[in-house]
Each structure stands twice: as C-alpha cells, then as structure tokens.
N, C-alpha and C positions, 0 to 999 in steps of 0.2 A: 547803228543797226548791227554792224559786224561785231562791235564790242559786246553787245548784248548776247549775240549768238555764241561768242567765245565763252562768256561768263556762264551761259546755260550749259554749254558742253562740259566745262570744268565741273560744274555743279552735278551734272549727270554722272560723270566719271566718279566723283566722290561718293554719290549715292549708291552707285553700282558696287564699288569696293566695300562700302559699309555693309551692304546687303550680304555680300559674300562672306565678310568677316562674321556677321551675326549667324549666318548659316553654319559656318565651321564651328563656332563656339557652341551653338545649339546641338550640333551633331555629337561633338565630343562630350558634352554634358549628358546627353541622352545615353551614350555608350557607357559612361561612368555609372549612371543611375541603374542601367540594366545589369552591369556587373555587380553593383552593390546589392541589388535585390535578388540576384541569382545565387550569390554566395550565402 
C-alpha cells in the first residue's frame, strides 16, 4: 500500500514537472511567433 502511494507520488511529480516544461516551451514558442508576425 505504502509502495503504491510512493509510486503515485513520484508519478505525480513527474507529471507536474512535464506540465511546467510544456507550458514554458509553449510560452516561448508563442513569443517567437508573435515577434515573427510583428516584424
């Protein structure tokens, strides 16, 4: 039971970091596109 909980916690942390990574990539890509279209 405890093992399963630890596994879930680790999985959640990975998912959380992955979401933040995607968000940062999305933001930077959006900014680059905005600069590209403005120029």
